[in-house]
N, C-alpha and C positions, 0 to 999 in steps of 0.2 A: 503494499500500500504506500501511496505517495501523495504529496500535498500539490496541488495547483493553487495559484493565486489569481484573484480577480483583479484586473489592473486596468484603470483609466488611461486611455492612451496620451492624454494631455500630460500626465504625470510621467509616462516612459519616454516620450518623444525627445524632450530637450536633454536627457543625460541617459541615454540608452545603455551605454557600455557600463556604466556605474551601476545602473539599478539592476540589470541583467547580471553582473558580476557578484552582486550582493545576494541576490536570489540563489545564484549557483553556490554560493559558498553556505547559505543556509541549509543547502539539500533541497531545495524546492524542485520538483520534477517538470514543472510547466507553467505557463500563464495563458489566461484567458483574458485577452484585450478586448475592451468595449467602448462603444458611445462614439466610434468614428462618425458613423451616419452620413457619410458623403463619398463621392468618387472621383473628385477633381484630380489633377495632376499630382498634386503635392500628397494626397493621401494614397494613391496607387505608388508613389514613392515610398511612403512609409510602411506600406504592407510588405515591399520588397526588402527593405532594411530590415524590419523587424524579423522577417523570415530568415534572413542570413543571419542575423546576430544570434536568434535563438538556435538554428542550427548549430552554429559555431560552439555554443554551450551544451548541447544535447540537452536542449529544454522542449517540451511538447509545446506546440502552439494552436490556440484556437481562435480566431478572430470573431467576436461577436460584434453586433451593431456594424455588419459588414455588408457590402455590397455581394452580389452573386459571384461564385468563384470563376476565375479566368485561367485555371491551369496551373497555379502557382504551386500546389501541391505536389506537382509532377516534377517539380525541380527540388523541393525542399520537403522530404519525407516526414519531416517532425511536425511540419504543418497538416494537421490530420482532419480540421473542419472548420467550418465557419458558418455563419447564420445566413444573411442576405435571403430570409424568407419571413413570411408572415405567419409566424409560429404562436406557440401556446400562450406566450405572454401577453399576447395581444386580448386574449379573454379577459384581461383587466380592464380594457379599455373602449371595446365594442363588441358587436355581436357577428364579425364577420369570419370568425373560425369556426364555421359549419362543418358537418360531416361532409359535405359536397366539395368544400374548400379543401378538407384534409384529403380527398381522393382525386383532387387535380394536382396535388404536389408531386406524387411519385412519377406522373407523367410528363412534368414540366421542369419545376425546379430542380428536382433530384436529378434529372439528366445532367446538370451543369457540373455536379461534383457533391461532395460530403454535405449534409444539411444539418445544422445545429438549431433543430426545431424546439428542443427542450420538451421532450414528452414526458409522461407521468402522472398528469393531472388525475388524481383520484376523486375530488370533489364532483363526480360525474352529474349531469343534467339533461333532462330533455329540452329540446329546443323551446317548448313552452313553459318549462320552468326556469329555465336559465336567466340570470340577470346579471349585469355587468357590475362587478364591485373589484375595488383594489386589494381588498384584505380577504384572504382565504377565497380566491376566485374560484369559480366554476367552470366546467368545461361542457361543450354541448355534444359531448360523445358518451357512449357506454362504456363500461368497464371493459367489455371485449374489444372494442377498439384501441382503447387506450394500451391494452396489452401488445396488440398486433401491430402499433407503431414501432416497436422495438425490434421487430423483424423486419416491415416493410421501410421504414426510412433508414437511409443509409447514413451513418455517422461513426466512426471509429472511437468517438467521445460522446457516450450518451449521457443522459441526465435522469435523476428522479427528481422532477423540478416542484414537487409540492411540499407542503410543511411535513416535518417527520412524523407529527403526531396523525397524519391522514394515513399512513401505511401500517401502523401497530395493528395487527389484527385483521387487516383488511383482505378480503378475496382476491386472489391474482397476485398479489405482490410475491409470493413464492416463485412464480414465473419470472418477474423483473429480476429476483436475485440471481437466476441461473442463466438468463439468456446472454449469448456473447454479444460483444460490439463489434467484432471484426469476423470476417467470412471467407471460406475456400472456394464456395461456388454459389451460383444464384440462378434460379430457374424461374422465368415469368410463366404462370400457370394459366391465369384467365383475368379479365377485366377491361373496363372502358373507362377512360377519362371522366373524372367527375362522378362516376357510378360505383364503381367496385374494384378490388383487385386482390387476387391471390397470388402471392410470392412464397417460393420455397427457397431456403438457403442452408447451406452445409457449413458445420463447423467441426473439424474432424470427422469422426463417424457418425456424427448425430445430425439429424435434419429437423429444422425448424420451418413451420409454415404459417405465414400470416394472412389473415383474411379481414377485409375492411369493406364495409359498403355505406352507401349514403344514407339520406332518409328514408328512401324507400325500401321497403322489406323484399328479399329476393331468397331464391334457393339455387344452389349453385352446386353441381357434381363434378368433383375434381378427381381425375385419374391420379393415381400414386405411382405412376410409371417411373419416375424420377428416383424411387428407391432401388437400391441394388436387390438381387434375390435373396429369398429367405423371408423368415418371419420377424416382424418389428413390433416392439411395444409402444404404442402412442399415448401419450398423455395430452388431452385436450382440455383447455381453458375455454369456454363458450359462453356467451351471454345467456344470463338467466331470464327470469319473468320482469324483473325491475331493473333500472339503469345501471344500478351499482352492484348487481349481483353477477357472479361470474359461476357456473357450474364446472367442477373439474371432474373428468373420468378416465380411464384408462381402458385400452382394448388392444388386441394383436392384429395387425396389418401385414398385408402384403403388397408387393407392387403391383397385382391384379386387381386390387380394390380400388373402388370410386367412393368418396366419400363428400359429405356436404360439411364443410368446415364452418359454416355460420359465420358469425362474427367474433374473432378472438384468434387463438395462437394454439399451435399444436407443436410438440415436440417428439421425436421418434428416436429410438435407439434400437441397435440389433439386439433381438431377444436371444439370450442364451442364458445358461446358469449363471454365470459370471456376473452377468447384470442385472439379474432378477430381483435381488435385494435393492439395489440403488434405484432401478426404474419403478418399483413398488412404491418409493417416495417421491417420484418426480411427477 
């Protein structure tokens, strides 16, 4: 476990070497730079300068309050994510973060590069019950969609963005605790912009499937052909009867099966005696 610091860019820019040397000396592992909020020539140069300076010191870099990625992460592997998205924090300010908005992002903004959306809002509400508030904000999503974001949205540095008290004893948080932030393989299985998406990602030998839908209910049958041969133990987190409920179940599946993932997330592991005890807990 390492510490990252949240940094205002105006504090960092005028004395970058001094500040970053101090952080490195403290043993800090990286920084989240925020509040740039523009994309003029001077700010683009600042991005380049801070990416190079943090790479030199082996510090992870996240640019929040940022414009859409322009490929800088291909030059500096320590630069792993940035905002440039109308993400979850906007629930504190207006009503635009709807399920449909969340279903446009995988087909638009996410194509440009890693997306620091800051998922993990567990104060879930229906659009009819939602109200804008700055303290303990609500989200217009089900708990199942909140979990599926950790699979669907690409960001090697993910967030649990809600208040810690909102996670204690809450259904679905066991999935957030175990879902990876980096992937070895990705398969697009189904979906339409603004309507729905089903995405499968592999980490090591485990597969994760994220399914999200907009305000309109639908049923989708998804073939599991992406799984290797053999029997697999699938653990399923799926929307319940109310907006903050998640039903968790397990079943044995093969790559010949077709299933309805609903709105939520699925984790599969090879079903062998060596894995049976662990899978019973996941």
